[in-house]
C-alpha positions as a Markdown table, in Angstrom:
| # | Residue | x | y | z |
|---|---|---|---|---|
| 1 | Met | -17.6 | -17.3 | -8.5 |
| 2 | Ser | -14.1 | -16.6 | -9.7 |
| 3 | Gly | -14.2 | -13.0 | -10.5 |
| 4 | Lys | -15.2 | -11.9 | -7.1 |
| 5 | Tyr | -12.5 | -14.3 | -5.6 |
| 6 | Ser | -9.7 | -13.4 | -8.0 |
| 7 | Tyr | -6.2 | -12.2 | -7.1 |
| 8 | Asp | -6.3 | -9.5 | -9.4 |
| 9 | Ile | -4.4 | -6.0 | -8.4 |
| 10 | Pro | -5.1 | -2.8 | -9.9 |
| 11 | Asp | -3.0 | -0.9 | -12.0 |
| 12 | His | -0.6 | 1.3 | -10.0 |
| 13 | Pro | 2.6 | 2.6 | -9.7 |
| 14 | Ile | 6.1 | 0.3 | -9.6 |
| 15 | Lys | 9.3 | 1.5 | -9.2 |
| 16 | Tyr | 12.8 | -0.3 | -8.9 |
| 17 | Asp | 15.1 | 1.8 | -6.4 |
| 18 | Gln | 17.5 | 1.3 | -3.8 |
| 19 | Val | 16.2 | 1.1 | -0.3 |
| 20 | Asp | 18.0 | 1.0 | 3.0 |
| 21 | Pro | 16.8 | -2.1 | 4.9 |
| 22 | Arg | 16.8 | -0.7 | 8.0 |
| 23 | Ser | 14.2 | 1.6 | 7.0 |
| 24 | Ile | 11.9 | -1.3 | 6.0 |
| 25 | Lys | 9.3 | -2.4 | 9.2 |
| 26 | Phe | 7.1 | -5.6 | 8.4 |
| 27 | Asp | 3.5 | -5.8 | 9.0 |
| 28 | Pro | 2.8 | -9.6 | 9.7 |
| 29 | Arg | -1.0 | -9.1 | 8.6 |
| 30 | Ala | 0.3 | -9.0 | 5.1 |
| 31 | Gln | 2.7 | -11.7 | 5.0 |
| 32 | Arg | 4.2 | -15.0 | 6.9 |
| 33 | Asn | 5.5 | -14.8 | 10.5 |
| 34 | Leu | 9.3 | -13.8 | 10.7 |
| 35 | Asn | 11.6 | -16.8 | 11.6 |
| 36 | Lys | 14.1 | -15.4 | 13.3 |
| 37 | Ala | 16.4 | -18.4 | 13.2 |
| 38 | Arg | 15.9 | -18.6 | 9.6 |
| 39 | Ala | 17.0 | -14.8 | 8.8 |
| 40 | Lys | 20.0 | -15.3 | 11.1 |
| 41 | Thr | 21.2 | -18.4 | 8.9 |
| 42 | Ile | 20.7 | -16.4 | 6.0 |
| 43 | Ala | 22.7 | -13.3 | 7.6 |
| 44 | Glu | 25.4 | -15.5 | 8.6 |
| 45 | Arg | 26.1 | -16.7 | 4.9 |
| 46 | Leu | 24.8 | -14.0 | 3.2 |
| 47 | Val | 26.3 | -13.2 | -0.6 |
| 48 | Pro | 25.0 | -10.0 | -1.7 |
| 49 | Thr | 24.7 | -10.5 | -5.3 |
| 50 | Ala | 22.3 | -13.4 | -4.8 |
| 51 | Leu | 20.2 | -11.5 | -2.5 |
| 52 | Gly | 17.4 | -11.0 | -5.9 |
| 53 | Thr | 14.8 | -8.5 | -5.4 |
| 54 | Pro | 12.7 | -8.3 | -2.6 |
| 55 | Ile | 9.2 | -6.9 | -3.1 |
| 56 | Leu | 7.9 | -4.1 | -1.3 |
| 57 | Ser | 4.5 | -2.4 | -1.0 |
| 58 | Gln | 4.8 | 1.0 | 0.6 |
| 59 | Arg | 2.3 | 2.5 | 2.7 |
| 60 | Glu | 0.7 | 6.0 | 3.5 |
| 61 | Asp | 2.6 | 6.1 | 7.1 |
| 62 | Gly | 6.2 | 5.0 | 4.8 |
| 63 | Gln | 6.0 | 1.6 | 6.4 |
| 64 | Tyr | 6.4 | -1.7 | 4.0 |
| 65 | Ala | 4.4 | -4.8 | 3.4 |
| 66 | Val | 7.3 | -7.5 | 2.5 |
| 67 | Asp | 8.1 | -10.2 | 0.1 |
| 68 | Gly | 11.6 | -11.3 | 1.1 |
| 69 | Met | 11.1 | -10.3 | 4.3 |
| 70 | His | 14.0 | -13.2 | 5.6 |
| 71 | Arg | 16.4 | -12.0 | 3.3 |
| 72 | Ile | 15.9 | -8.3 | 4.6 |
| 73 | His | 15.6 | -9.0 | 8.2 |
| 74 | Ala | 19.1 | -10.7 | 7.3 |
| 75 | Cys | 20.4 | -7.8 | 6.2 |
| 76 | Gln | 19.4 | -5.6 | 9.3 |
| 77 | Leu | 20.7 | -8.3 | 11.8 |
| 78 | Ile | 24.1 | -7.6 | 9.6 |
| 79 | Leu | 23.8 | -3.2 | 9.6 |
| 80 | Asn | 23.2 | -3.5 | 13.2 |
| 81 | Gly | 25.9 | -5.6 | 14.1 |
| 82 | Ser | 23.9 | -8.6 | 15.6 |
| 83 | Val | 26.0 | -11.0 | 12.9 |
| 84 | Ser | 29.5 | -10.3 | 12.3 |
| 85 | Ser | 30.3 | -10.0 | 8.7 |
| 86 | Ser | 33.0 | -8.8 | 6.5 |
| 87 | Asp | 33.4 | -4.6 | 5.8 |
| 88 | Glu | 32.4 | -5.6 | 1.8 |
| 89 | Val | 29.5 | -7.4 | 2.9 |
| 90 | Arg | 28.1 | -4.4 | 5.1 |
| 91 | Glu | 29.0 | -1.9 | 2.5 |
| 92 | Ala | 27.1 | -4.1 | 0.1 |
| 93 | Val | 23.7 | -4.1 | 2.0 |
| 94 | Gln | 23.3 | -0.5 | 3.2 |
| 95 | Glu | 20.9 | -0.2 | 0.1 |
| 96 | Ile | 19.3 | -3.2 | -1.6 |
| 97 | Phe | 17.7 | -3.1 | -4.9 |
| 98 | Cys | 13.8 | -3.3 | -4.3 |
| 99 | Glu | 10.8 | -4.0 | -6.5 |
| 100 | Val | 8.5 | -1.2 | -5.0 |
| 101 | His | 4.5 | -1.2 | -5.2 |
| 102 | Tyr | 2.3 | 1.8 | -4.3 |
| 103 | Asp | -1.3 | 2.4 | -3.6 |
| 104 | Leu | -2.1 | -1.0 | -2.6 |
| 105 | Ser | -4.9 | -2.0 | -0.2 |
| 106 | Met | -4.0 | -4.4 | 2.5 |
| 107 | Ala | -6.0 | -6.8 | 0.4 |
| 108 | Asn | -4.0 | -6.1 | -2.7 |
| 109 | Glu | -1.1 | -7.1 | -1.0 |
| 110 | Ala | -2.0 | -10.2 | 0.0 |
| 111 | Ser | -2.7 | -10.7 | -3.6 |
| 112 | Leu | 0.6 | -9.7 | -4.1 |
| 113 | Phe | 2.4 | -11.9 | -1.6 |
| 114 | Ile | 0.2 | -14.8 | -2.5 |
| 115 | Ile | 0.5 | -14.3 | -6.1 |
| 116 | Lys | 4.7 | -13.8 | -6.1 |
| 117 | Asn | 4.7 | -17.2 | -3.8 |
| 118 | Lys | 2.4 | -19.2 | -5.5 |
| 119 | Glu | 5.1 | -18.6 | -8.6 |
| 120 | Ser | 7.9 | -19.8 | -6.4 |
| 121 | Ser | 6.2 | -22.4 | -4.1 |
| 122 | Lys | 7.3 | -20.5 | -0.8 |
| 123 | Val | 4.0 | -19.9 | 0.8 |
| 124 | Gly | 2.6 | -22.7 | 3.1 |
| 125 | Ala | -1.3 | -23.1 | 2.7 |
| 126 | Asn | -2.1 | -22.1 | 6.0 |
| 127 | Asp | 0.2 | -19.2 | 5.7 |
| 128 | Glu | -1.6 | -18.1 | 2.7 |
| 129 | Phe | -5.1 | -18.6 | 4.2 |
| 130 | Arg | -3.9 | -16.4 | 7.7 |
| 131 | Ile | -2.6 | -13.4 | 5.8 |
| 132 | Gly | -5.5 | -13.3 | 2.9 |
| 133 | Val | -7.9 | -13.3 | 6.2 |
| 134 | Leu | -6.0 | -10.4 | 8.0 |
| 135 | Ala | -6.0 | -8.3 | 5.0 |
| 136 | Gly | -9.4 | -8.8 | 4.1 |
| 137 | His | -9.2 | -10.4 | 0.8 |
| 138 | Pro | -12.7 | -11.6 | 0.2 |
| 139 | Leu | -12.2 | -15.4 | -0.8 |
| 140 | Phe | -10.4 | -16.0 | 2.7 |
| 141 | Val | -12.7 | -13.5 | 4.4 |
| 142 | Asp | -15.7 | -15.7 | 3.4 |
| 143 | Thr | -14.7 | -18.7 | 4.0 |
| 144 | Asn | -13.0 | -17.9 | 7.4 |
| 145 | Ala | -16.7 | -16.5 | 8.4 |
| 146 | Val | -18.2 | -20.2 | 7.6 |
| 147 | Leu | -15.4 | -22.1 | 9.6 |
| 148 | Glu | -15.8 | -19.5 | 12.6 |
| 149 | Lys | -19.9 | -20.3 | 12.2 |
| 150 | His | -19.2 | -24.2 | 12.6 |
| 151 | Gln | -16.5 | -23.6 | 15.0 |
| 152 | Leu | -13.6 | -24.9 | 13.1 |
| 153 | Lys | -10.1 | -23.7 | 13.0 |
| 154 | Val | -7.4 | -24.3 | 9.9 |
| 155 | Gly | -4.5 | -26.8 | 11.1 |
| 156 | Gly | -4.4 | -29.7 | 13.5 |
| 157 | Arg | -5.7 | -32.9 | 13.5 |
| 158 | Thr | -8.6 | -32.0 | 16.3 |
| 159 | Thr | -12.3 | -32.4 | 16.7 |
| 160 | Asn | -12.5 | -28.5 | 15.2 |
| 161 | Gly | -9.3 | -28.9 | 12.8 |
| 162 | Val | -9.9 | -28.6 | 9.2 |
| 163 | Arg | -7.1 | -30.0 | 7.1 |
| 164 | Gly | -6.3 | -29.4 | 3.5 |
| 165 | Ile | -7.7 | -25.7 | 3.3 |
| 166 | Lys | -7.0 | -25.1 | -0.1 |
| 167 | Gly | -9.5 | -27.8 | -1.0 |
| 168 | Ile | -12.1 | -26.0 | 1.3 |
| 169 | Leu | -11.1 | -22.8 | -0.3 |
| 170 | Ser | -11.8 | -24.2 | -3.7 |
| 171 | Ile | -15.6 | -25.4 | -2.8 |
| 172 | Val | -15.9 | -21.1 | -1.9 |
| 173 | Gln | -14.1 | -20.1 | -4.9 |
| 174 | Asp | -16.2 | -22.7 | -7.4 |
| 175 | Phe | -19.3 | -22.6 | -5.5 |
| 176 | Gly | -19.5 | -20.0 | -2.8 |
| 177 | Pro | -19.5 | -19.9 | 0.9 |
| 178 | Glu | -23.6 | -21.1 | 1.4 |
| 179 | Val | -22.4 | -24.4 | -0.3 |
| 180 | Leu | -19.7 | -24.5 | 2.1 |
| 181 | Asp | -22.0 | -23.9 | 4.9 |
| 182 | Gln | -24.3 | -26.7 | 3.6 |
| 183 | Ser | -21.6 | -29.1 | 3.2 |
| 184 | Leu | -20.2 | -28.5 | 7.0 |
| 185 | Thr | -23.5 | -28.9 | 8.3 |
| 186 | Ile | -24.4 | -32.4 | 6.3 |
| 187 | Ala | -20.9 | -34.0 | 7.1 |
| 188 | Glu | -21.4 | -33.1 | 10.8 |
| 189 | Asp | -25.2 | -34.4 | 10.4 |
| 190 | Ala | -23.7 | -37.6 | 9.2 |
| 191 | Trp | -20.7 | -38.1 | 11.3 |
| 192 | Gly | -20.4 | -35.8 | 14.2 |
| 193 | Arg | -17.7 | -33.7 | 15.1 |
| 194 | Thr | -14.7 | -35.9 | 14.7 |
| 195 | Pro | -11.3 | -35.1 | 12.7 |
| 196 | Asp | -12.1 | -37.0 | 9.9 |
| 197 | Thr | -15.5 | -35.4 | 9.7 |
| 198 | Trp | -13.7 | -32.2 | 8.1 |
| 199 | His | -11.4 | -34.1 | 5.7 |
| 200 | Ser | -11.7 | -31.8 | 2.9 |
| 201 | Val | -11.7 | -34.1 | -0.1 |
| 202 | Thr | -14.7 | -35.6 | 1.4 |
| 203 | Ile | -16.1 | -32.2 | 2.2 |
| 204 | Gly | -15.6 | -31.1 | -1.7 |
| 205 | Gly | -17.3 | -34.5 | -2.8 |
| 206 | Ile | -20.5 | -33.3 | -0.6 |
| 207 | Ala | -20.3 | -30.0 | -2.1 |
| 208 | Ile | -20.0 | -30.9 | -5.7 |
| 209 | Val | -23.0 | -33.1 | -5.5 |
| 210 | Ile | -25.6 | -30.5 | -3.8 |
| 211 | Ala | -24.3 | -28.1 | -6.1 |
| 212 | Arg | -25.1 | -29.5 | -9.1 |
| 213 | His | -28.1 | -30.8 | -8.2 |
| 214 | Pro | -29.9 | -28.5 | -5.7 |
| 215 | Asp | -33.6 | -29.3 | -7.1 |
| 216 | Val | -32.6 | -32.8 | -6.2 |
| 217 | Val | -30.6 | -33.8 | -3.4 |
| 218 | Thr | -31.8 | -32.6 | 0.4 |
| 219 | Ala | -29.2 | -32.0 | 3.1 |
| 220 | Lys | -30.9 | -34.1 | 5.4 |
| 221 | Glu | -31.6 | -37.1 | 3.3 |
| 222 | Leu | -27.9 | -36.8 | 2.0 |
| 223 | Ala | -26.4 | -36.9 | 5.4 |
| 224 | Arg | -28.5 | -40.1 | 6.2 |
| 225 | Lys | -27.3 | -41.7 | 3.5 |
| 226 | Leu | -23.6 | -41.0 | 4.1 |
| 227 | Lys | -23.7 | -41.9 | 7.9 |
| 228 | Lys | -24.9 | -45.4 | 6.4 |
| 229 | Gln | -21.9 | -45.4 | 4.7 |
| 230 | Gly | -20.0 | -45.9 | 8.0 |
| 231 | Asp | -17.7 | -43.9 | 9.9 |
| 232 | Pro | -15.6 | -40.6 | 8.1 |
| 233 | Val | -12.7 | -42.8 | 8.5 |
| 234 | Ser | -14.2 | -45.9 | 6.2 |
| 235 | Phe | -15.9 | -43.3 | 3.8 |
| 236 | Lys | -12.4 | -41.5 | 3.3 |
| 237 | Ser | -10.7 | -44.7 | 2.6 |
| 238 | Lys | -13.6 | -45.5 | 0.4 |
| 239 | Ile | -12.9 | -42.6 | -1.5 |
| 240 | Gln | -9.0 | -43.3 | -1.8 |
| 241 | Thr | -9.5 | -46.5 | -2.6 |
| 242 | Thr | -11.7 | -45.4 | -5.4 |
| 243 | Ala | -9.0 | -42.6 | -6.8 |
| 244 | Thr | -6.4 | -45.6 | -7.0 |
| 245 | Asn | -8.6 | -47.8 | -8.8 |
| 246 | Gly | -7.9 | -50.6 | -5.8 |
| 247 | Asn | -4.2 | -49.1 | -5.5 |
| 248 | Thr | -3.4 | -49.9 | -8.8 |
| 249 | Arg | -2.6 | -46.3 | -10.1 |
| 250 | Ala | -1.5 | -43.0 | -8.5 |
| 251 | Asp | -3.6 | -40.6 | -7.4 |
| 252 | Gly | -3.5 | -36.8 | -7.7 |
| 253 | Thr | -6.0 | -33.9 | -5.9 |
| 254 | Lys | -8.1 | -34.0 | -9.0 |
| 255 | Gly | -8.4 | -37.6 | -9.0 |
| 256 | Arg | -9.1 | -37.8 | -5.0 |
| 257 | Leu | -11.9 | -35.1 | -5.7 |
| 258 | Lys | -13.6 | -36.9 | -8.5 |
| 259 | Ala | -13.5 | -40.4 | -6.5 |
| 260 | Ala | -15.2 | -38.1 | -3.5 |
| 261 | His | -17.9 | -36.9 | -6.2 |
| 262 | Leu | -18.6 | -40.6 | -6.9 |
| 263 | Ser | -18.7 | -41.7 | -3.4 |
| 264 | Val | -21.2 | -39.0 | -2.6 |
| 265 | Ala | -23.8 | -39.3 | -5.5 |
| 266 | Ser | -23.7 | -43.4 | -5.1 |
| 267 | Ala | -24.3 | -43.2 | -1.7 |
| 268 | Trp | -27.4 | -40.9 | -2.9 |
| 269 | Asn | -28.4 | -42.8 | -5.1 |
| 270 | Ala | -28.3 | -46.2 | -3.0 |
| 271 | His | -31.6 | -48.0 | -2.8 |
| 272 | Arg | -32.8 | -45.3 | -4.4 |
| 273 | Ser | -35.2 | -45.4 | -7.9 |
| 274 | Val | -36.5 | -41.9 | -8.1 |
| 275 | Asn | -34.5 | -38.4 | -8.0 |
| 276 | Arg | -31.2 | -40.6 | -9.1 |
| 277 | Ile | -28.1 | -38.3 | -10.0 |
| 278 | Pro | -25.7 | -39.0 | -12.7 |
| 279 | Val | -22.3 | -40.8 | -11.4 |
| 280 | Pro | -19.4 | -40.0 | -13.0 |
| 281 | Asn | -16.6 | -41.9 | -14.6 |
| 282 | Ile | -13.3 | -40.8 | -12.9 |
| 283 | Phe | -11.2 | -42.5 | -15.3 |
| 284 | Glu | -12.3 | -40.9 | -18.4 |
């Protein structure tokens, strides 16, 4: 499924040019929300030679999508007099050196923003998801459609809140939105609607099992078997204990996902003599 959901950006014109910060308008659909307090702090301490190279995508209407929004807004604050600064700093930020991209769709802009920020680890997962949805990137749009079908939202520990959106996106990227849809249904059938029902690692374990064994595993039977394992909190704890080998080793995301796969597969196999499925060795 990775081809459809890649972050590839088509070949397009790119120029490096001096741009007046006051000519730049932000579009929050293609980037994170502006934190004005953060921008003001940057402005108060701004060293022009440390601005770096903000990345712009110029639209047909002359507006820009921006990576480097807080630095640019800091320059705007200096130039409009909202923040006091020396004449030397004001002069230096009259025009700033930018990497300007042309002829990109909003989905392409979202890919550009996400790729650039992945490299520097600046963008949060929830911001990345929001930007991807609003910009129309297929991976995020398809994932959001499934979440909306299940009346779920990203973020927050609530009955209808999904935490760990990166794990949820990985399910769609690896197996497709239909598998995510089915996995969420199985989890709800097993445990009802609770904050821990939507634990992304648990959902990931369910997804792996049903994606790899579609001719053996049935949704209703798997939900029934998972319910017998206890509530979602205890099942999540079981995954954690398995991943850490009884708290004797560190666990990472991949380790927890392998443990979830093992836990879900073991639940399916419990008291079963036929239609058993392989159980992975997570410490190989």
